[in-house]
C-alpha positions as CSV (number, residue, x, y, z in Angstrom):
1,M,173.1,202.1,-103.7
2,M,170.6,202.3,-100.9
3,R,167.7,201.1,-103.1
4,S,169.7,197.9,-104.3
5,M,170.9,197.0,-100.7
6,F,167.2,197.6,-99.4
7,I,165.8,195.1,-102.0
8,T,168.5,192.7,-101.4
9,I,167.7,192.6,-97.8
10,L,163.9,192.4,-98.5
11,M,164.5,189.6,-100.7
12,N,166.6,187.7,-98.2
13,G,163.7,188.2,-95.8
14,I,161.2,187.1,-97.9
15,M,163.5,183.9,-98.8
16,L,163.6,183.2,-95.0
17,L,160.2,183.5,-94.4
18,V,159.2,181.1,-97.4
19,L,161.8,178.5,-96.4
20,S,160.8,178.6,-92.8
21,C,157.1,178.1,-93.6
22,A,158.0,175.2,-95.9
23,T,159.8,173.3,-93.1
24,V,157.0,172.9,-90.5
25,P,153.4,172.1,-91.9
26,T,150.6,174.2,-90.8
27,E,147.7,172.2,-91.2
28,P,146.0,170.5,-88.1
29,L,147.7,167.0,-87.0
30,A,145.8,163.7,-87.9
31,S,145.0,161.1,-85.5
32,G,148.3,159.8,-84.1
33,E,150.3,162.2,-86.1
34,L,153.7,163.7,-84.7
35,R,155.3,166.9,-86.2
36,L,158.5,168.2,-85.5
37,L,158.9,171.9,-84.9
38,S,162.5,172.7,-84.1
39,I,166.0,171.2,-83.4
40,S,168.9,172.7,-81.1
41,N,172.0,171.9,-79.5
42,K,172.4,174.1,-76.4
43,K,176.4,173.2,-76.0
44,R,177.3,174.6,-79.5
45,L,180.6,175.8,-78.5
46,E,181.7,172.2,-76.8
47,N,180.9,169.9,-79.7
48,R,183.8,167.6,-80.1
49,I,184.7,164.7,-82.6
50,N,183.8,161.0,-81.1
51,V,182.1,162.7,-78.0
52,P,178.3,162.4,-77.7
53,I,176.4,165.9,-78.3
54,E,172.8,166.2,-76.6
55,V,170.5,167.3,-79.2
56,S,167.0,168.4,-78.3
57,I,163.7,168.3,-80.8
58,N,160.5,170.0,-80.0
59,F,157.4,168.3,-81.3
60,Q,153.6,168.3,-81.2
61,S,151.7,165.3,-81.4
62,D,148.1,164.0,-81.3
63,G,148.4,161.7,-78.5
64,N,151.7,160.1,-77.2
65,P,153.0,158.3,-80.1
66,E,155.9,155.6,-79.5
67,I,159.3,156.9,-80.9
68,R,161.1,154.1,-82.7
69,A,164.1,156.1,-83.6
70,V,165.5,159.4,-84.2
71,C,167.6,159.9,-87.4
72,F,170.0,162.6,-88.7
73,Y,171.7,163.4,-91.7
74,W,175.2,165.4,-91.4
75,T,175.5,167.6,-94.5
76,G,173.8,165.0,-96.6
77,E,175.6,162.0,-95.1
78,G,173.4,159.5,-93.2
79,P,171.0,158.6,-92.1
80,H,172.3,157.7,-88.8
81,C,169.6,156.5,-86.4
82,Y,169.7,156.7,-82.6
83,K,167.6,155.8,-79.6
84,A,165.6,158.7,-78.0
85,M,167.3,159.2,-74.4
86,D,164.2,161.0,-73.0
87,V,160.7,161.9,-74.3
88,N,158.6,164.4,-72.8
89,Y,155.0,164.7,-74.3
90,G,154.6,168.5,-73.2
91,A,153.2,171.3,-75.0
92,P,155.5,171.4,-77.1
93,G,157.1,168.1,-76.3
94,T,160.8,167.6,-76.3
95,I,162.9,164.4,-77.5
96,K,166.5,164.3,-76.2
97,V,169.1,162.0,-78.0
98,N,172.9,161.7,-78.0
99,I,174.5,161.8,-81.5
100,I,178.2,161.3,-82.2
101,P,179.9,163.3,-84.6
102,T,182.8,161.9,-86.6
103,K,184.0,164.8,-88.9
104,P,185.1,168.3,-87.8
105,G,183.6,171.6,-89.3
106,A,180.5,173.2,-89.9
107,H,177.7,170.7,-90.7
108,D,174.0,171.0,-91.7
109,L,172.3,169.0,-89.2
110,E,168.9,167.5,-90.5
111,G,166.7,165.3,-88.3
112,Y,163.4,163.3,-88.3
113,V,161.6,160.8,-86.1
114,V,160.3,157.3,-87.0
115,Y,157.3,156.9,-84.6
116,N,154.3,154.4,-84.4
117,R,151.1,155.3,-85.8
118,G,148.3,152.8,-86.6
119,G,150.8,150.0,-85.7
120,K,153.2,151.0,-88.5
121,G,156.4,153.0,-88.6
122,H,155.9,156.6,-89.9
123,P,158.5,159.1,-90.5
124,S,158.2,162.8,-89.3
125,N,159.0,166.0,-91.2
126,I,162.4,167.1,-91.2
127,V,163.9,170.0,-89.1
128,S,167.3,171.2,-89.4
129,T,170.2,173.4,-87.5
130,N,173.5,174.3,-88.1
131,I,176.3,172.6,-85.8
132,K,179.9,173.0,-85.7
133,V,182.3,170.2,-84.8
134,H,185.9,171.0,-83.3
135,E,188.7,168.3,-83.1
């Protein structure tokens, strides 16, 4: 009994590690590249339908690439794209954007950024979080 519980916990830990490593690439940034690190919603308990939610995305970049759009999938539905409210090119950089949920419940929120690199639009990697929306 204890051994099977230990194996289950160990396997879940390994899966979590593998999935988290797969989300954010670890190789060096190419010239002009932008890489998302994480996404968060600080006011998790206050999320309501049709009320803007401020989402923060942490990123690293080579230089200061222009952010064209910030796009999201809500539990596979989308993409829904928005204009960034605020971009801070720090270490890490942050992008703030208001999103507007239209359905209540628990959602997997996946986000990516479309940014200019070499005069063309490029999509970033995807980061995700869970978000709960109340009526």
